[in-house]
C-alpha positions as CSV (number, residue, x, y, z in Angstrom):
1,M,5.6,-29.1,-12.1
2,M,4.6,-25.9,-10.2
3,A,2.7,-23.3,-12.1
4,L,4.5,-20.1,-13.1
5,S,1.9,-18.1,-11.1
6,T,3.3,-19.6,-7.9
7,F,6.5,-17.6,-8.3
8,L,5.3,-14.5,-10.3
9,P,2.5,-12.0,-9.7
10,P,-0.5,-12.3,-12.1
11,E,0.4,-9.1,-14.0
12,T,3.8,-10.5,-14.8
13,V,2.4,-13.8,-15.9
14,E,0.0,-12.0,-18.2
15,M,2.8,-9.9,-19.6
16,L,4.9,-12.9,-20.4
17,A,2.0,-14.6,-22.0
18,A,1.4,-11.6,-24.2
19,V,4.9,-11.2,-25.5
20,G,6.0,-14.8,-25.5
21,S,9.4,-16.2,-24.6
22,D,11.4,-14.0,-26.9
23,F,11.0,-10.7,-25.1
24,P,13.4,-7.7,-25.3
25,D,15.7,-6.7,-22.4
26,D,14.0,-3.4,-22.0
27,L,10.4,-4.8,-21.7
28,A,8.3,-2.4,-19.7
29,F,4.7,-1.1,-19.6
30,D,3.1,2.0,-18.2
31,V,0.2,0.9,-16.0
32,E,-2.1,2.4,-13.3
33,M,-1.7,0.7,-10.0
34,T,-2.1,1.0,-6.3
35,V,1.1,0.1,-4.5
36,L,1.2,-1.2,-0.9
37,F,4.4,-1.6,1.1
38,S,4.7,-3.3,4.5
39,D,7.7,-3.3,6.8
40,M,8.3,-4.6,10.3
41,R,9.1,-2.0,13.0
42,G,12.1,-2.7,15.2
43,F,13.4,-5.6,13.2
44,T,17.1,-4.8,13.9
45,E,16.6,-4.9,17.7
46,L,14.5,-8.1,17.4
47,A,17.2,-9.9,15.3
48,E,19.8,-8.9,17.8
49,A,17.9,-10.1,20.9
50,H,16.6,-13.5,19.7
51,P,17.9,-16.6,17.9
52,P,17.6,-16.5,14.1
53,R,15.1,-19.4,13.9
54,Q,12.7,-17.5,16.2
55,V,13.0,-14.4,14.1
56,Y,12.5,-16.4,11.0
57,A,9.4,-18.0,12.3
58,A,8.0,-14.6,13.3
59,I,8.7,-13.0,9.9
60,N,7.5,-16.0,7.9
61,T,4.2,-16.2,9.8
62,S,3.6,-12.4,9.4
63,L,4.3,-12.6,5.7
64,A,2.1,-15.6,5.2
65,I,-0.8,-13.7,6.8
66,Q,-0.1,-10.7,4.6
67,T,0.1,-12.7,1.4
68,R,-3.2,-14.5,2.1
69,L,-4.9,-11.2,2.6
70,V,-3.4,-9.5,-0.5
71,L,-4.7,-12.4,-2.6
72,K,-8.0,-12.4,-0.9
73,H,-8.4,-8.7,-1.8
74,Q,-7.6,-9.2,-5.4
75,G,-4.0,-8.0,-5.2
76,S,-0.7,-9.6,-6.0
77,V,2.6,-9.8,-4.1
78,N,5.3,-8.4,-6.4
79,K,8.2,-9.3,-4.0
80,F,9.2,-10.0,-0.5
81,L,11.5,-7.4,1.1
82,G,13.1,-9.2,4.0
83,D,10.6,-8.5,6.8
84,G,8.0,-6.9,4.5
85,L,6.5,-7.0,1.1
86,L,5.5,-5.0,-2.0
87,A,2.0,-5.7,-3.3
88,C,0.2,-4.3,-6.3
89,F,-3.5,-3.8,-7.0
90,S,-5.0,-3.2,-10.4
91,G,-8.5,-2.3,-11.9
92,D,-11.1,0.4,-11.2
93,Q,-11.5,-0.6,-7.5
94,R,-7.8,-1.0,-6.8
95,V,-7.5,1.7,-4.1
96,L,-10.5,0.3,-2.3
97,H,-9.1,-3.2,-2.5
98,A,-5.8,-2.1,-1.1
99,T,-7.5,-0.2,1.7
100,E,-9.7,-3.1,2.7
101,C,-6.6,-5.3,2.5
102,V,-4.5,-3.2,4.9
103,Q,-7.4,-2.9,7.3
104,A,-7.6,-6.7,7.4
105,M,-3.9,-6.8,7.9
106,L,-3.9,-4.4,10.8
107,S,-6.7,-6.4,12.6
108,T,-5.2,-9.8,11.9
109,L,-1.6,-9.0,12.7
110,K,-2.6,-7.2,16.0
111,K,-4.4,-10.3,17.1
112,R,-1.5,-12.5,16.1
113,D,0.9,-10.4,18.3
114,A,-1.6,-10.5,21.2
115,E,-1.6,-14.3,21.1
116,G,2.1,-14.3,22.0
117,L,2.9,-17.5,20.0
118,F,5.6,-15.7,18.1
119,L,8.0,-12.9,18.7
120,P,6.2,-9.5,18.5
121,S,6.4,-8.1,15.0
122,P,4.5,-4.8,14.6
123,V,4.2,-3.7,10.9
124,G,3.8,-0.4,9.3
125,F,2.2,0.2,5.9
126,G,2.3,2.8,3.0
127,I,-0.1,3.1,0.1
128,N,0.0,5.2,-3.0
129,D,-1.7,5.2,-6.4
130,G,-0.9,6.2,-9.9
131,K,1.1,5.4,-13.0
132,V,4.0,3.1,-12.6
133,L,6.4,1.3,-14.9
134,L,6.1,-2.5,-14.8
135,G,9.1,-3.9,-16.3
136,L,12.1,-6.2,-16.5
137,L,15.3,-5.3,-14.5
138,G,18.6,-7.1,-14.3
139,T,21.0,-8.9,-16.6
140,E,21.1,-12.3,-18.4
141,E,22.4,-13.8,-15.1
142,R,19.5,-12.6,-13.0
143,R,16.3,-10.8,-13.9
144,E,13.1,-9.9,-12.2
145,F,9.9,-8.0,-13.0
146,T,9.1,-5.1,-10.7
147,V,7.3,-1.8,-10.5
148,I,9.3,1.5,-10.5
149,G,8.5,5.2,-10.5
150,D,7.7,8.1,-8.1
151,V,4.4,6.4,-7.1
152,V,6.4,3.4,-5.8
153,N,9.1,5.5,-4.1
154,T,6.5,7.6,-2.3
155,A,4.6,4.5,-1.0
156,A,7.9,3.1,0.3
157,R,8.8,6.3,2.1
158,L,5.3,6.5,3.6
159,C,5.8,3.0,4.9
160,G,9.1,4.1,6.3
161,I,7.5,6.8,8.5
162,A,4.5,4.7,9.6
163,K,4.4,3.8,13.3
164,P,3.8,0.2,14.5
165,F,0.4,-1.0,13.2
166,Q,-0.2,2.2,11.3
167,A,-1.3,2.4,7.7
168,L,-0.6,5.7,5.8
169,I,-2.1,6.7,2.4
170,T,-1.5,9.7,0.1
171,D,-4.1,12.2,-0.7
172,N,-3.7,11.2,-4.3
173,A,-4.7,7.6,-3.5
174,L,-7.5,8.8,-1.3
175,R,-9.2,10.2,-4.3
176,G,-9.8,6.7,-5.6
177,L,-11.9,5.8,-2.5
178,P,-15.6,6.2,-2.2
179,A,-16.6,9.3,-0.1
180,E,-18.2,7.2,2.6
181,V,-15.1,5.1,3.1
182,V,-12.9,8.2,3.4
183,E,-15.3,9.7,5.9
184,K,-15.5,6.5,8.0
185,H,-12.0,5.0,7.8
186,C,-9.6,7.8,6.9
187,C,-8.3,10.8,8.9
188,F,-5.7,13.5,8.1
189,Y,-2.4,12.6,9.6
190,R,0.0,15.4,8.6
191,Q,1.7,17.1,5.8
192,Q,4.9,15.4,4.9
193,Q,7.9,16.8,3.0
194,F,10.1,14.0,1.8
195,K,13.7,14.8,1.0
196,G,14.2,15.2,-2.8
197,K,10.5,16.0,-3.4
198,S,9.7,19.5,-4.6
199,M,6.4,19.7,-2.7
200,P,5.0,18.3,0.5
201,I,2.1,15.9,0.3
202,D,-0.9,15.4,2.5
203,V,-0.8,12.1,4.3
204,Y,-3.8,10.3,5.8
205,C,-4.1,7.5,8.2
206,I,-6.4,4.4,7.6
207,K,-8.5,3.3,10.5
208,E,-9.8,-0.3,10.9
């Protein structure tokens, strides 16, 4: 029998172990996390122009690379989002781990596209850090553990504006990085006002 950790991220497995099998429908915990979103650019055009099996192979290969790198950098994949994913990083070094992870993703995925073995699938990334709610969503018929909150929404929206092979990070997350990493690998991108947000945020770009 496959281990539960094959299907669920470590933080979820730990939560289930702590509360046991008889857990409430509104089970949720406030936790500090770094959240990383990835999303393929130009997926609609790719799907229209190529056979589904070729598109599937391109996506699956890209997600396999990303998943390996998330795990290598002490993160966990919370869920797959079609042609992208949502990953979470915990602990004191969570922002650094997420940053090093996305740098490795940028380098590896660029090389993969350059090899030309699969359809081109450039990816954009968004990173944010802060307090999220890790909890149970759904009904008796279908439930899943996920992370929700403004931190998660902002990371997703950053990912949405990222260019192909570009990784964006909030100034809030940037504070969790060592000064030498910021100086060497991060540069100011622009100030971004997202619809529905009261204040603009400073956005930075992560360099390889």
